[in-house]
C-alpha positions as a Python dict, from the first residue, in 0.01 Angstrom:
ca = {
    (1, 'M'): (0, 0, 0),
    (2, 'R'): (-314, 68, 195),
    (3, 'I'): (-602, 105, -79),
    (4, 'G'): (-917, 277, 38),
    (5, 'C'): (-1272, 293, -112),
    (6, 'A'): (-1535, 505, 46),
    (7, 'K'): (-1905, 524, -47),
    (8, 'E'): (-1977, 776, -318),
    (9, 'I'): (-2175, 1103, -214),
    (10, 'K'): (-2261, 1263, -508),
    (11, 'N'): (-2634, 1296, -567),
    (12, 'N'): (-2785, 972, -692),
    (13, 'E'): (-2415, 815, -761),
    (14, 'F'): (-2490, 472, -682),
    (15, 'R'): (-2161, 334, -854),
    (16, 'V'): (-1823, 213, -637),
    (17, 'G'): (-1480, 252, -683),
    (18, 'L'): (-1357, -131, -653),
    (19, 'T'): (-1538, -452, -695),
    (20, 'P'): (-1494, -740, -466),
    (21, 'D'): (-1280, -873, -746),
    (22, 'N'): (-1093, -586, -767),
    (23, 'A'): (-1032, -577, -391),
    (24, 'K'): (-922, -937, -403),
    (25, 'A'): (-654, -860, -673),
    (26, 'Y'): (-498, -578, -451),
    (27, 'V'): (-516, -816, -179),
    (28, 'S'): (-368, -1073, -379),
    (29, 'A'): (-70, -859, -473),
    (30, 'G'): (12, -792, -109),
    (31, 'H'): (-199, -487, -27),
    (32, 'S'): (-420, -385, 203),
    (33, 'V'): (-789, -296, 113),
    (34, 'Y'): (-1036, -95, 320),
    (35, 'I'): (-1406, -21, 213),
    (36, 'E'): (-1653, 196, 380),
    (37, 'K'): (-1929, -18, 509),
    (38, 'G'): (-2212, -26, 264),
    (39, 'A'): (-2001, 132, 1),
    (40, 'G'): (-2113, -124, -313),
    (41, 'L'): (-2462, -151, -206),
    (42, 'G'): (-2577, 76, -487),
    (43, 'S'): (-2421, -157, -765),
    (44, 'G'): (-2524, -482, -604),
    (45, 'F'): (-2205, -577, -399),
    (46, 'T'): (-2243, -656, -23),
    (47, 'D'): (-2019, -615, 281),
    (48, 'K'): (-1985, -993, 277),
    (49, 'E'): (-1882, -1038, -20),
    (50, 'Y'): (-1559, -759, 19),
    (51, 'K'): (-1467, -928, 321),
    (52, 'A'): (-1458, -1274, 130),
    (53, 'A'): (-1223, -1092, -107),
    (54, 'G'): (-987, -1014, 199),
    (55, 'A'): (-1078, -644, 252),
    (56, 'L'): (-1152, -472, 592),
    (57, 'I'): (-1471, -278, 631),
    (58, 'A'): (-1445, 57, 779),
    (59, 'D'): (-1754, 214, 955),
    (60, 'T'): (-1699, 550, 844),
    (61, 'A'): (-1567, 749, 531),
    (62, 'A'): (-1334, 941, 755),
    (63, 'E'): (-1158, 590, 859),
    (64, 'V'): (-1128, 476, 524),
    (65, 'W'): (-957, 849, 407),
    (66, 'K'): (-729, 858, 703),
    (67, 'V'): (-560, 528, 662),
    (68, 'S'): (-543, 533, 247),
    (69, 'D'): (-221, 582, 57),
    (70, 'M'): (-442, 563, -226),
    (71, 'M'): (-831, 651, -245),
    (72, 'V'): (-989, 467, -549),
    (73, 'K'): (-1312, 638, -625),
    (74, 'V'): (-1563, 717, -932),
    (75, 'K'): (-1649, 1082, -909),
    (76, 'E'): (-1483, 1362, -790),
    (77, 'P'): (-1466, 1443, -422),
    (78, 'L'): (-1702, 1717, -331),
    (79, 'K'): (-1664, 1990, -82),
    (80, 'S'): (-1764, 1825, 241),
    (81, 'E'): (-1465, 1557, 137),
    (82, 'Y'): (-1198, 1790, 120),
    (83, 'P'): (-1105, 1831, 482),
    (84, 'L'): (-1034, 1441, 460),
    (85, 'F'): (-730, 1512, 226),
    (86, 'H'): (-380, 1451, 353),
    (87, 'E'): (-50, 1538, 227),
    (88, 'G'): (84, 1244, 2),
    (89, 'L'): (-278, 1092, -67),
    (90, 'I'): (-286, 938, -412),
    (91, 'L'): (-668, 1017, -507),
    (92, 'Y'): (-745, 771, -837),
    (93, 'T'): (-1075, 891, -976),
    (94, 'Y'): (-1243, 1098, -1229),
    (95, 'L'): (-1150, 1454, -1149),
    (96, 'H'): (-1258, 1699, -1423),
    (97, 'L'): (-1065, 1958, -1282),
    (98, 'A'): (-1098, 2229, -1575),
    (99, 'A'): (-1435, 2270, -1470),
    (100, 'D'): (-1377, 2280, -1077),
    (101, 'K'): (-1137, 2559, -946),
    (102, 'E'): (-1232, 2497, -602),
    (103, 'Q'): (-1157, 2123, -600),
    (104, 'T'): (-824, 2203, -788),
    (105, 'D'): (-738, 2449, -505),
    (106, 'A'): (-819, 2227, -230),
    (107, 'L'): (-608, 1965, -417),
    (108, 'L'): (-308, 2155, -438),
    (109, 'S'): (-346, 2309, -69),
    (110, 'A'): (-343, 1937, 54),
    (111, 'K'): (-66, 1834, -174),
    (112, 'V'): (-278, 1546, -301),
    (113, 'S'): (-147, 1342, -627),
    (114, 'G'): (-463, 1388, -792),
    (115, 'V'): (-464, 1096, -1076),
    (116, 'A'): (-750, 1147, -1316),
    (117, 'Y'): (-920, 893, -1547),
    (118, 'E'): (-1026, 1085, -1767),
    (119, 'T'): (-692, 1216, -1868),
    (120, 'L'): (-515, 908, -1894),
    (121, 'Q'): (-409, 838, -2233),
    (122, 'E'): (-246, 563, -2413),
    (123, 'R'): (1, 583, -2707),
    (124, 'D'): (-244, 541, -2927),
    (125, 'R'): (-429, 871, -2801),
    (126, 'S'): (-696, 632, -2668),
    (127, 'L'): (-859, 720, -2336),
    (128, 'P'): (-898, 395, -2165),
    (129, 'L'): (-1028, 509, -1860),
    (130, 'L'): (-1270, 750, -2014),
    (131, 'A'): (-1407, 480, -2282),
    (132, 'P'): (-1622, 257, -2120),
    (133, 'M'): (-1814, 554, -1930),
    (134, 'S'): (-1837, 758, -2263),
    (135, 'Q'): (-1999, 442, -2412),
    (136, 'I'): (-2246, 432, -2143),
    (137, 'A'): (-2288, 810, -2136),
    (138, 'G'): (-2358, 798, -2539),
    (139, 'R'): (-2635, 533, -2534),
    (140, 'L'): (-2787, 659, -2212),
    (141, 'S'): (-2827, 1008, -2384),
    (142, 'I'): (-3049, 865, -2658),
    (143, 'Q'): (-3239, 671, -2396),
    (144, 'E'): (-3290, 1000, -2164),
    (145, 'G'): (-3330, 1219, -2450),
    (146, 'A'): (-3636, 965, -2585),
    (147, 'K'): (-3781, 1002, -2235),
    (148, 'Y'): (-3760, 1384, -2220),
    (149, 'L'): (-3926, 1419, -2555),
    (150, 'E'): (-4267, 1284, -2406),
    (151, 'K'): (-4507, 1565, -2373),
    (152, 'K'): (-4515, 1485, -1980),
    (153, 'F'): (-4168, 1586, -1956),
    (154, 'G'): (-4195, 1917, -2147),
    (155, 'G'): (-4100, 1765, -2477),
    (156, 'E'): (-4277, 1806, -2778),
    (157, 'G'): (-4436, 1471, -2782),
    (158, 'V'): (-4232, 1309, -3063),
    (159, 'L'): (-4171, 935, -3104),
    (160, 'L'): (-3803, 885, -3228),
    (161, 'A'): (-3873, 629, -3456),
    (162, 'G'): (-4201, 776, -3572),
    (163, 'V'): (-4467, 502, -3720),
    (164, 'P'): (-4583, 440, -4118),
    (165, 'G'): (-4699, 767, -4235),
    (166, 'V'): (-4521, 972, -3981),
    (167, 'P'): (-4191, 1150, -3991),
    (168, 'K'): (-3911, 1010, -3781),
    (169, 'A'): (-3746, 1214, -3517),
    (170, 'K'): (-3417, 1413, -3613),
    (171, 'V'): (-3140, 1369, -3406),
    (172, 'V'): (-2833, 1568, -3399),
    (173, 'V'): (-2481, 1450, -3236),
    (174, 'L'): (-2222, 1697, -3199),
    (175, 'G'): (-1939, 1532, -3176),
    (176, 'G'): (-1828, 1183, -3346),
    (177, 'G'): (-1589, 1029, -3100),
    (178, 'T'): (-1690, 737, -2829),
    (179, 'V'): (-1988, 915, -2679),
    (180, 'G'): (-2102, 1022, -3032),
    (181, 'A'): (-2082, 690, -3192),
    (182, 'N'): (-2265, 537, -2922),
    (183, 'A'): (-2527, 777, -2925),
    (184, 'C'): (-2571, 730, -3306),
    (185, 'K'): (-2563, 366, -3260),
    (186, 'I'): (-2851, 400, -3033),
    (187, 'A'): (-3040, 656, -3238),
    (188, 'V'): (-3016, 451, -3566),
    (189, 'G'): (-3103, 143, -3395),
    (190, 'M'): (-3430, 321, -3257),
    (191, 'G'): (-3499, 424, -3616),
    (192, 'A'): (-3446, 797, -3578),
    (193, 'D'): (-3321, 1020, -3867),
    (194, 'V'): (-2958, 1085, -3742),
    (195, 'T'): (-2716, 1358, -3813),
    (196, 'V'): (-2344, 1338, -3663),
    (197, 'F'): (-2076, 1633, -3672),
    (198, 'D'): (-1742, 1645, -3643),
    (199, 'I'): (-1426, 1861, -3726),
    (200, 'N'): (-1219, 1555, -3812),
    (201, 'L'): (-1280, 1424, -4149),
    (202, 'K'): (-1098, 1106, -4091),
    (203, 'R'): (-1364, 1058, -3810),
    (204, 'L'): (-1652, 1110, -4014),
    (205, 'E'): (-1506, 854, -4267),
    (206, 'Y'): (-1522, 596, -4024),
    (207, 'L'): (-1866, 653, -3878),
    (208, 'D'): (-1993, 659, -4274),
    (209, 'D'): (-1830, 309, -4322),
    (210, 'I'): (-1979, 199, -4008),
    (211, 'F'): (-2348, 292, -4026),
    (212, 'G'): (-2357, 378, -4415),
    (213, 'A'): (-2675, 519, -4568),
    (214, 'R'): (-2855, 506, -4228),
    (215, 'L'): (-2621, 805, -4090),
    (216, 'Q'): (-2581, 1161, -4211),
    (217, 'T'): (-2207, 1306, -4131),
    (218, 'M'): (-2149, 1675, -4133),
    (219, 'V'): (-1837, 1874, -4113),
    (220, 'S'): (-1846, 2070, -3767),
    (221, 'T'): (-1898, 2445, -3861),
    (222, 'D'): (-2131, 2704, -3704),
    (223, 'A'): (-2330, 2753, -4005),
    (224, 'N'): (-2408, 2391, -4037),
    (225, 'I'): (-2490, 2324, -3678),
    (226, 'E'): (-2737, 2620, -3681),
    (227, 'R'): (-2909, 2488, -4003),
    (228, 'S'): (-2917, 2180, -3841),
    (229, 'V'): (-3054, 2212, -3479),
    (230, 'K'): (-3346, 2441, -3621),
    (231, 'E'): (-3510, 2131, -3730),
    (232, 'A'): (-3393, 1882, -3434),
    (233, 'D'): (-3612, 1713, -3218),
    (234, 'L'): (-3298, 1603, -3023),
    (235, 'V'): (-2959, 1729, -2994),
    (236, 'I'): (-2683, 1540, -2820),
    (237, 'G'): (-2383, 1747, -2713),
    (238, 'S'): (-2068, 1477, -2675),
    (239, 'A'): (-1762, 1710, -2793),
    (240, 'L'): (-1456, 1665, -2592),
    (241, 'I'): (-1100, 1816, -2523),
    (242, 'P'): (-956, 1548, -2259),
    (243, 'G'): (-870, 1744, -1939),
    (244, 'A'): (-951, 2094, -2085),
    (245, 'L'): (-1301, 2275, -2116),
    (246, 'T'): (-1541, 2179, -2359),
    (247, 'P'): (-1581, 2414, -2654),
    (248, 'K'): (-1917, 2557, -2675),
    (249, 'L'): (-2055, 2418, -2985),
    (250, 'F'): (-2435, 2478, -2903),
    (251, 'K'): (-2485, 2832, -2894),
    (252, 'A'): (-2760, 3011, -2687),
    (253, 'K'): (-2832, 3191, -3020),
    (254, 'Y'): (-2976, 2863, -3150),
    (255, 'L'): (-3239, 2820, -2875),
    (256, 'P'): (-3524, 3070, -3022),
    (257, 'E'): (-3528, 2911, -3354),
    (258, 'M'): (-3548, 2570, -3231),
    (259, 'K'): (-3855, 2347, -3204),
    (260, 'T'): (-4062, 2438, -2896),
    (261, 'G'): (-4032, 2102, -2663),
    (262, 'A'): (-3693, 1976, -2858),
    (263, 'V'): (-3427, 1820, -2595),
    (264, 'F'): (-3076, 1895, -2576),
    (265, 'V'): (-2861, 1643, -2352),
    (266, 'D'): (-2528, 1776, -2277),
    (267, 'V'): (-2319, 1476, -2194),
    (268, 'A'): (-2014, 1677, -2196),
    (269, 'I'): (-2139, 1883, -1878),
    (270, 'D'): (-1855, 1730, -1630),
    (271, 'Q'): (-1616, 1906, -1838),
    (272, 'G'): (-1826, 2240, -1839),
    (273, 'G'): (-2080, 2123, -2103),
    (274, 'C'): (-2062, 2231, -2486),
    (275, 'G'): (-2374, 2428, -2445),
    (276, 'E'): (-2390, 2781, -2376),
    (277, 'A'): (-2689, 2790, -2167),
    (278, 'S'): (-2579, 2454, -1988),
    (279, 'H'): (-2565, 2413, -1625),
    (280, 'M'): (-2519, 2102, -1420),
    (281, 'T'): (-2809, 1910, -1325),
    (282, 'T'): (-2882, 1581, -1087),
    (283, 'H'): (-3071, 1284, -1149),
    (284, 'D'): (-3321, 1416, -867),
    (285, 'D'): (-3374, 1711, -1106),
    (286, 'P'): (-3237, 1658, -1459),
    (287, 'V'): (-3423, 1913, -1691),
    (288, 'Y'): (-3484, 2247, -1705),
    (289, 'I'): (-3619, 2458, -2004),
    (290, 'T'): (-3461, 2758, -2168),
    (291, 'D'): (-3618, 2934, -2457),
    (292, 'G'): (-3870, 2632, -2484),
    (293, 'V'): (-3571, 2358, -2513),
    (294, 'V'): (-3578, 2123, -2256),
    (295, 'H'): (-3206, 2092, -2123),
    (296, 'Y'): (-3070, 1781, -1967),
    (297, 'C'): (-2735, 1833, -1802),
    (298, 'V'): (-2679, 1571, -1531),
    (299, 'G'): (-2294, 1539, -1452),
    (300, 'N'): (-2297, 1157, -1364),
    (301, 'M'): (-2520, 991, -1614),
    (302, 'P'): (-2367, 646, -1567),
    (303, 'G'): (-2472, 676, -1226),
    (304, 'A'): (-2838, 576, -1317),
    (305, 'V'): (-2688, 237, -1450),
    (306, 'P'): (-2435, 154, -1139),
    (307, 'R'): (-2390, -211, -1207),
    (308, 'T'): (-2334, -185, -1557),
    (309, 'S'): (-2124, 92, -1493),
    (310, 'T'): (-1911, -12, -1202),
    (311, 'I'): (-1821, -322, -1358),
    (312, 'A'): (-1724, -147, -1727),
    (313, 'L'): (-1513, 117, -1545),
    (314, 'T'): (-1326, -108, -1276),
    (315, 'N'): (-1243, -331, -1593),
    (316, 'A'): (-1044, -76, -1713),
    (317, 'T'): (-907, 138, -1398),
    (318, 'L'): (-770, -203, -1207),
    (319, 'R'): (-477, -226, -1430),
    (320, 'Y'): (-322, 107, -1370),
    (321, 'G'): (-433, 106, -1019),
    (322, 'L'): (-220, -240, -944),
    (323, 'Q'): (74, -54, -1111),
    (324, 'I'): (75, 221, -892),
    (325, 'A'): (-6, 29, -566),
    (326, 'A'): (296, -204, -657),
    (327, 'N'): (548, 63, -729),
    (328, 'G'): (440, 391, -588),
    (329, 'L'): (308, 680, -813),
    (330, 'E'): (692, 791, -918),
    (331, 'E'): (818, 445, -1015),
    (332, 'A'): (495, 350, -1177),
    (333, 'C'): (510, 658, -1378),
    (334, 'R'): (879, 603, -1485),
    (335, 'K'): (792, 201, -1568),
    (336, 'N'): (493, 315, -1746),
    (337, 'D'): (491, 669, -1879),
    (338, 'V'): (131, 634, -2021),
    (339, 'I'): (56, 714, -1615),
    (340, 'C'): (199, 1034, -1646),
    (341, 'S'): (-80, 1185, -1854),
    (342, 'A'): (-315, 1109, -1567),
    (343, 'V'): (-131, 1327, -1304),
    (344, 'N'): (-301, 1635, -1278),
    (345, 'T'): (-173, 1764, -933),
    (346, 'Y'): (142, 1640, -736),
    (347, 'K'): (298, 1769, -445),
    (348, 'G'): (124, 2133, -450),
    (349, 'K'): (198, 2145, -827),
    (350, 'L'): (-35, 2182, -1117),
    (351, 'T'): (88, 1909, -1343),
    (352, 'F'): (-184, 1905, -1647),
    (353, 'K'): (-166, 2168, -1925),
    (354, 'G'): (-523, 2206, -1976),
    (355, 'V'): (-632, 2283, -1605),
    (356, 'S'): (-343, 2541, -1613),
    (357, 'D'): (-488, 2684, -1913),
    (358, 'A'): (-855, 2670, -1782),
    (359, 'F'): (-749, 2898, -1471),
    (360, 'G'): (-394, 3080, -1564),
    (361, 'Y'): (-235, 2885, -1313),
    (362, 'E'): (124, 2824, -1313),
    (363, 'Y'): (227, 2468, -1522),
    (364, 'T'): (478, 2225, -1405),
    (365, 'D'): (583, 1918, -1620),
    (366, 'F'): (542, 1599, -1391),
    (367, 'K'): (801, 1396, -1560),
    (368, 'A'): (1068, 1661, -1502),
    (369, 'M'): (985, 1679, -1152),
    (370, 'I'): (1033, 1265, -1124),
    (371, 'A'): (1311, 1246, -1355),
}
């Protein structure tokens, strides 16, 4: 199979879909690998390293898209890339289709097989291709939140850890999954006063066991959240329903009651965001203020630390990518039905229920199609 990897073009996106080591793994398995010139530089990988791994370097992204049977990316394709789609192409990347009708329509129209990292679910219900970026985004959320609490960025001028004789900052984490747990880890480590919300009591028990008295766990209800965010200095939105729109846990009605200069970091913005007042921002212009609350809603947070993010992501994606390349998408799914959970579009059909529900489109069972 011909495997392609083009340079990411989203704002300040420096990650890359394949490292030189990944390229070598595909080449060693008998595949051809095409890398756009300079694609890996943002993550510290040179064209020379890709060549040494056996990859072929193409001058333009268009060349890579044209020749590829499977395009391996990091972020969803942007509108300028839609004309490069071709029928039968396997697009292996984060797609986040439930929050992006235009991209969904483009994939369906071009009959691209969209294989989404964020919906691939193992038999134990884990999300192995989402987990590494969730870990990074969760940790970054506290780092970025702490920065935007500084007065010069519009924050209230509060230090998370406080100092002797001065209260610690209050951090509220909405969602105790991978993002939330990693946010808690960093916030607790920095000495903040941390409360985490979740609807799953077993998850709260787990977090209570891990963090003990350093963390307050709370059941996620509108009343509990409203009471807590009124006193919060930093709120992290980390709720997620894989492949579907994120529930709006952080209500607009909370904002006027919060502290002026409090910060809200919406890590779930790729899937529509868990804040009612959230809209996607970029690393160039990451924040805006609504009712006195600073909103940080950058859609590709891990892109700020591309070296770490690229290696963490590709450590997870390579395994499944090699299975698809070796067998073709259909046979790979027959041999390992876990991969079926990642197939969002196929031959012009929408094959992921969460996306069909988001847009009211017809849903087609992918497993039935390839049976």
